N, C-alpha and C positions, 0 to 999 in steps of 0.2 A: 401126427402130433403126439399120440400116446407113446409111440416108440421113442421119439425124440426126447420127450419129457422123462421117460423112464431111464434112458441111457444118460441123459443130462444129470439126473439126480445121482446116479452111480459115480459119474466123473466128479461132481461136486463133493461127494462123500470122500473120495480119494484125496482131493485137493485140501479139504478141511482137516481130515485126520492127520495128514502128513504136512500140515502147515507150520509145524515147528513149535506149537504151544500146547497141543493136546498130548503128544508123546514126544519125548526127547529123541534126538537122532541116535544117541548111544543105546537107547532101549528098543529100537526097531529091529525086528528079526531080519536076517540077511536076505531072505526071499521077498521081503517087502521094501527094502531100501530104495529100490527104483522109484517107488511112489513118492518118497521124500524128495529125491532130486528132480522129479517131474512136476512137483507142485509149485505153481506160481506164488501161492500164498507163503510158502517157505521163504522164498527170496524176498518178498515184501517184509515178512517178519524180521529177517536178518538185517535188511537195509535200515529199517526203522530202529531196531534195537542197537545196532552198531552206531548209528548216528547219535543216539542218546547216551549210551554207556561209555563211549570213548571220548565224551566231552570232558573238559578240564575239571568240572565239579565232581566227577566220579574218579578222578586220578588220585584218590587217597590210597595209601599203602594198604595192602590186603593183610590182615592179621589172622585169617582163617588158614591154618596149616593144612587142612584137608583138601584145599583147592590150590593147585599149582598155578598161581597167577599173581603178577606184581601189583595190580591195582584192584580196588573194589569193583570198578566197572567191568574189567575183564573177568573177574571172578564170577560175577553175575552172568555174563555171556557164556562162560564155560560151563557153569552149572546147568544152564538151559540147553546145552548142546549146540550153541550158535557159534558163528565165526567170531574170532577174537581180534582180528587184525583189520586194518583199514582196507586192505585189498578185498576183504569179504564184502565191504559195502559196494565197491565198484563192480565186483563180480555179480552181485545181486542186481544192481542197476542194469548192467549189460544183459543179464538173463531176462529181466522183465521187458526190456526193449525187444529182445528176441522173441519173447512170447507174443508181444503186441503184433510184431511183423508176421509171425507164424499164424496167429489166429485170424488176422485180417486177410492174409493170403488164402487160407483155407476157406474163409467166408466167400471171397471173390471167386475162388475156384468152384465152390459148391453152387454158387448162384450164377454161373455162366450159362445163360439160357440158349445162346446161339454161338456156334463155333464154325468159322471158315465157310460161311454160306456164300455162294455165288450163283448167279442165274440172270435170266433176261425175260422180261414180259413184253409181248409185242401187240400192236393194234390188231383188233379183229380176232384175237385168240383168247379163249376162256381157259384160265389156268386154275387148277385145284391145288391148294396147300393141304396136304394130308399128313397125319402122324398120330401116334398114340397120345394120350393125355400127358402133358408135361414135355412134349417134344419142342414147344416153342412156336407153334403156328400163329397164335394171336400176337405173341411178342414180336415175331418177324413182321407181321402186317402192321403193327403199331410203329415199328421202327421205320418201315418203308413209307408209311403215310405221315410220319412226323408227329404221331400222337403219343409217343412215349414220354412220360413225365418224370421218370426216375431211372437211375442206373447210368452206366457209362457205355457209350456206343463208339465203336471203332470200325473204320472201313469207309468205303466210298459208295455213293449212290449217284448215278448219272441219269440224265434225261436227254435223250437224243444226242448223247455224247458230251453234254455240258453238266457240270456239277449241280446237284439239286439245291435250290434255294427254297426253304420252307414257305416264306412269305408268298412267293409266286406259285409254288407247287400247290398250295392250298386252293388257289384260284382255279386251277385246271383239273383238280382231282376231287373225288367224292369218297366218303367212307360210310358204309352202312354197318352200324354197330349191331351186335347181337341182341342188345337190350331193347332196341326199338323205342327210343326215348322221344316223346313228342308232347307238346302242350295239350292237355286233355280237353280243354274247353273251347276249342276251335274246330271247324269242320275240315274234312279232307281237302276240299277246294281251297280253303283259306290257308291251310298248312303249306300246300304246294305253291300257291300264289305268293305267299310271304317269302318262301325260299327263292323264288324267281325274282322277286322285287329286289332282294338284297344281293343276289349272286350273279345275275345277268348284267351285262355292261350297261352303263347309264345312257349310252347313245341308242339303245333299243327302245322303240316307242311302246306305249302301254298295249296297243292293239296286237302287236307282234308277240309281246310277252304272254298275253292272254291266250293267243292261238297256240303258242308253244306249250303252255300249261295244259291245255285241252288235249294236245297231241300226246303228251307224256302220260296223262291220266288214261287215255285210250290204250297206250302201249302197255301199261301195267294193269289194265283191266279194272280201273277204279272209277271210271266215268259214271257208272251206275250208283256209286256211293259218294258222289261229290258233296252232298249236303249232310252227310252223316257226321256226327260228332266223333272225334277221335277217342275220347274217354281214357280211363285208366286201365292198364293191363289186368285182365282177370276180374275186373269189377264192372266196367261199363264200356259202351262204345264198340270199337272194331274188334274182330277176332284176332287171334295171334297171326294167322296167315295174312289177313288184310293189313295188319300193322306192318308186317314184313314188306308187303308191296308198297305201302306208304313210305316206308324208310327208303326204299329204292327210288321212288318217285321224287322225294324231296331232294335226293342227291342228283338224280338224273336231270331234273329241271334246271340245274346249274350248267347244263351242257358240258360236263367234264370229259376230258380225254381219257382219264384213268379212273376206274372205280374199284375200291376195295370192299369186299363183303365178308363180314365175320359170321360164319355159321348161318347162312341165310335160311337153311332148312331145319335148324334145331327146334325141337318141340312141336313139329308139324306132323300130321298124318300123311299118308301116301298121296292123297288127292291134293291137299294143300301144298305139299312139297313140290308136286308136279306143276302146279300153277305158278309157284315162285320161280322154279327153274325155267319155265317157259318165258317168264318175264326177264330173267337173266339172259337167256339165249337171245331174246329179241334185242336186248341191250347190246350184246356182243355183235349182232348182225348189223348194227349201225356203224361199226368200225371202231368201237372203243376197246380199250384194254381193260379187261375185267379179271380180277384175282379174287378167289373165294377160299376161305378156310372151310374144310368139311371134315366132320368127325364121323367115321364109319358110315359112309354113304351107301345107299342101296345101289343095286346094279343099274337101274334106270337113271338115277341121278348121276352116278359115276360116268356113265356113257355119254352124258351131256357135255363133258369137258373135253377140251382138245389136248391139253398138256397137263403134266403132273409134276409137282415138286414134293417129294416124299422125304419126311424128316424122321429121324430116330430120336429117342430120348437123349437129351443133352444138346439138342439143337444142331445136329449134323445131317448133311444131305446124303441120302443113300440112293436117290434116283431123281433125275431132272431131265424131262424130255417128253416127246409125244406119247400119247396113249395108243393111237391107232384104232382101227375098227375092232370093236369087241375087246379093246385093251390088249391087242395081240403084241404090241411092241413092249409093253410093260411085262407081260408074261414071258416073252422070249428072253428079255434081259435077265430076269431072276432065275428062270429055268436053266440058263446057260451056266449058272454058278454051281460048281460041284457040291452035291449033298443036299441041295434045295429040293424039297418035295414038289412034285408036279401038281399043277392045279387040276382038280376034277371038273368034268363037264358040268356046266350050269352053275358053278360056284362063283361067288362074288369076287372079282379080281382085286378090289380094294381090300376086302377082308383077308383074302389070301396073301396079298403083299404085306399087310401088317403082321400077319401071323408068322410068315416065313422069315421076317426081318426082326422079330421080337428079341429082347435080351435073352430069353430062354433058348430061342433057336440059335442065336449067336454063340451062346455058351456050349450048346450041344454040338455045333459044327466047328467050334473053336475058330471063329472068324469074325472080322469086323466089317460089316457091310459098308460103313463109311469109307474105310480104306480101300475096299474093293471098287467102290464107285470112283474114288480119287485116282485109281490106277487104270480105269477103263477107257475104252475108245469113246464112249458116250461123254465122259467128262472132258476129254480133250476137244471133242467136237463143240461142246458147250463153251469151253474157254475161247475157242476160235470165234464163236458167235459173239461172245461178250466183248472180245477185243475189237471185233468189227463194228459192233454197235457203240462202243465207247469212243469212237472217233467221230467228231461232229461232221455231218454231211454238209457239203457246200450249199445245199438247198435250204438248210435250216439255220436259224439264228438263235442265240441264247434267249431263253424266255424272260421277258420283263414286262412290267406294267408301270404306267406313269404314277399310279397311286396305290396305296396299300390295300384299300378296299374298293370294291366295284362302285359303291355309292359314296357321295360326300356325307359329311356328318349330319347335315340337315335331313337328307333322305333316310339315313339310318335311324334317326330319331323318329321320323314320320312313320317308317315301316314298323318299328318296334311299338310305337304308340298305337298304331292301327291294330296290331295283333293283341297287345295287352288290353286294349279297350274292348275288343270283341271277346277276349277270354274272360274278362271281368263280367261283361254283360251276360254271358252264358254260364255264369257260376252262381246260381241262386242260393246254393247251400252256404256260400260265403256272404254275398251282398244282401240277399233278401233277409237272411237271418241277422245280419248286422243291423239292418234298419228295423227289423222286428224287435231286437233287443234294445235298440235306441228308444223305440216307442214305449216298451215295457218299463225300462229303467226310468224314463221321464215320467211315466204315469205313476210309478211307485213313489219316486222321490217327491213328485208334485203333490200327490195326495197325502203323503206323510207330513210334509211341511206346508200344507195348504194355507196360502195367504199369510204366511209368517212374516213376509216382507213389508206388510202394510203398516204394522204398528211395532215400533221399537221403543218400548217404555222402560225396560229393565235390562240389567246385565244378562239375564238368562235369555231374553228375547234375542239379544245380539249373538250370544253363543249358539242359540238354535239356528240362526241364519248362517253362522260360521260352519256349523255341522252340515247344513244343507249344501253349502258351497263345496265343502270337502267331499261329501258323498257324491254330489253331482259331477265333480271333477275327476275323482280318482277311479271309481269302480268301472265306469264305462271306458275310460281311457285304458285301464289295465286290460280290459276285455279285448280292446283293439290290438294291443301289442301281442297278446297271446294268439288270437285267431288269425292274424296275418302270417304267422310263421310257417304253417304248413303250405300255404299258397306260394310263398316265396321259395320255400325249399323245393317244391315240385318243379317250379320254373327254373330254379338254379341248375338242376340236372340237365334241362334242355339247353340252358345257356352254355354249359360246358361243351356240349356237342357243337353248337352254333359258333362259339368262339374258336374252337379248334378248326372249323371249316373256313375261318377267315371271313365270316359274313358281315361283321360290324365291330365297331369299337365298343369295349365293355362300358364306357361311360354313356354311350347313347342308349344302351340297354337299361342302365341304372336310371338315367334321366326319364325315359319313357315309363318304366314301371312306377317310379315315384310320382310322376305327373298323374297317371291314372288313379293311383291310390289317393292322391291329394284331392282329386275331383270328387271321388266318392266320399271322402272324409269331410269335405266342405259341405256337401249335401247333408251328411249326417249331422254336422254341427248346426246347420240351419234348422233341421227338424227338431233336434234336441233343445236348442235355444228357445224356439217358439213354445214348446210344451212347458219347459221348466220356468221360463220367465213369466208366463201367464199364470201358471198354477201356484207358484210360490209367492207371487204378488210383488215382484220388484217394481221399482218406480218406472213408469212408461215415459221415459225421456230418451230422445234420439241418441245422445252421446252415451248414456248408460247402457242402452240396448245394444248399440254397436260395439261398445267395449266388451260386454258380456258375450256377444256373438264371436268376436275376435278371439277372446281368451279360450272359449270352449273349442272353437275350431282349431286353434293353434295347439291346444292340449291334445286333442285327438290325433293331430298330425304328428307331434313329436313322439307320442306313445307308439303310433304305428311305425314310424321311421326307426324308433329304438328297437322294436321287434325285428324289423327287416335288417337292421344293422347287425344284430346278434347272429342272425342266420348267416349273413355274409362273412362274419368273422370266425365262425366255428365250422367244424367238419360235418355236423349233422343237426337236424332239427331237434333231436332229443337233447343234445348238449345245449343248444340255444334255449330250449325250454327250461332246462335246469338253471341256467344263468339268469333267466328272467324271473324265475321263482325266488331267486336269491336277491335280485335287485329291487323287485316291487315291494317287498316288506320294508326295505330300507327307505324307499321313496315314501311309503305310507307313514312310517314312524317319524320321519323328519319333515313332513309336509306342513307343519305349523299348526296342526289341530290337536293331535294327541298330546303333543308337548309344544306349547307356544314358544316362539323364538327366544324371548328373554329368559325362559326357564331351562333352555337347553344348556348343558355344561359347555363352558367356553372351548374345551378341546374337541367338541363335536359340532360347534356352531358352523364351522366351515361347510359341513355337509348340508346344512339347511340352505346355504347360498348356492351350493352345487346341485341342489335338487330341483328339477324343473317343475315338479308339482307345487312346491312351496311358492314359486313365482306366480303360478296360475292362481292359487288361492289368494295370494297377495294382490294380484291384479283385479280379481273379481271383487274382493272385499273393499279395496281402495276405491274402485270405480263406482261401486254402488253406495257405499256409506262413508267414504273418506271425507266428504264435504257436509255431512249431516250435522246440523247445528242443534238438533234436538237433545234433550237431557235424558240421561239414563239414571234409574234408581239403582244404587249399588248397596248390597247388603252390608250393614254396619258402617256405612259411610255417607257422605254427602252426594247429592246428584251431580253427575259429571256430563259434559257435552260428549256426544258420540265420537266426534272427530278427535277430541283430546284423549278419550279413552282408548281408541285404536292406536294412537301414537304412543301413549305411555305404557299400555299393557301388552300390546301385540306388536309394536314396532312398525305399524302400517301407516304410510303417509300418502295422501292423494297427489302430492307434488311430484312424486317419483314415478308416476304412471308411464311417462314417456320412456324411462329407462326399462321399466318392466316389459313394455311392448318390444323394445329392441332385444332384450334378453330372450324373449320367445322366438323371434326371428333367428337369433344366434343359435339356439338349440336345434331348430329345424334345419338350418343350413349345416351345422356341425354334424348332425346325425346323417344327413343326406351325403355329405362328403365322405364320411367314414364308410357308409354303405357302398357308395360308388367306387371308391378306391380299394376297398376290400374285395369287391367283385372283380376289379381289374387285376390286383396283384396276388390274391390268395387263390390257389387252386388245390382243393382238397381231394380232387379226383386222382387216384393212384393207378397208373397204368404201367 
């Protein structure tokens, strides 16, 4: 980045100086005139200036004898060293179009990560994708697995001779990501069981699924950790090596025919890497096709592989074939190339191959290893193998499934709810603290406004209760919307992986997560209502109590869903948090307490009606006091009935309570749908 920014500033300097307005063309020294003709800004300046000064309003005869030009417009153009004829406009437009094409072509050329790659991966064969940083290993794997979310892909990928269809391919393949993303608040057994539930066929009974889960756990040596919480990487739960094995198990339990693994040994010590590679080897021995990207593997790890696909920087193949015992086939291939240094005894073949094929080595030997491979016998042999495997066998049919997902929508919702419920239950930092804060908020507000609801004799008494309603409604709800965001953000990263694996419909995930959140929020609303209602001293009537309970619970729900919605609509929890800190003060300002509705300027009153908090305060006040026939003493005026005072001064009427209830349902449903469909259509994961 430093080099790119430095060179970029130099280029911008040239473009700016020779843009046609800092220095005239006639004043530029001959050895710098190339900069003038190479500056896109110069052509823009000419096109804009010609378009203006050749207009009819500038076609006034030129009286300045020092400039040889017939009109004032052309005189101005000539004095600035710009083109003076109409052809200059079209020349500039053509040049700008040429620059656009040139810059975009250079951009595409510079960002071509893979170039003319061909190869074949076979069952029961463990293949290593090796290359220096920037060679395109992960990019190639993402393309093959169908996980690439950006860029243009050209070429063909076939499966048993048939064109690959991503919807069906996702059902028979697994992808072990380098980042090892899992839900932190479930156990190892629950993580694997959840994957099996959603990815194994629906006609497999629960007993068989459980047995298969146990076999997979034994295969990856996680059976002794079945009840351990997964935890967050580097914070709690499983170690890095254990998380790697869990990643493999979660994919393996889907019973895939093909498994891709992105750097399965990265960040591990020798012992942990050996355990992971033993797991990988066990997987291959079951007859599956396994492809791993490996960055500078040790000798022991490298010898675990059967075949190698070696890439050079720029995404070109320089070796594709068997390794042989002690990598002798790889060594023989490169040592046969004239000028290549022989490998020393005991040296790592992977490191040696990367060194002898590096750009420095190519420059020293004046050769291109990609071209050497393309002209080799090995390449022709591989092309024959590809041609053979590209023809469908009579014994195989094109892969197809009757449904897009292994489970129907109901089972998807049930599985997601099962996992989310357990995840919430095992997350006391979120839920226990939520209920603790609910109790403390209720205790504080209740003791501050102790029994204020029993006597409403003056205008100030009513405003005290309005303040109690405002405080009880807004602050705990705002806390809900903020605290839910990290939880949803962590789970969204897991969702991206599971969605790419074709485990379920995004709407089933959104529905399940919302349902679990709503359950905990309803319990929160009940706890809060009991404390607040009793301590503030509201009227103990069934309809008033139920209205209060509904509005509090609905308030907590739409606050929580609003926070979830912002996470789903934004690339990161940080941005979602910034947006909510912008939205909440506006909700606070227009809630109807700091400024009552009749006092809000007419051009801002629409926001009062668009603010969900104002509807909650309206509902609570209307349900508790909207039918109160008692009289209020008003400073400087005659006593007035509470019901009439609310209508005249605050615009609150008990008769509209039904509509207020419907509006609360509308906000909850609207926020849920925005959350669900944002989860479905927005993918902020860039691969």
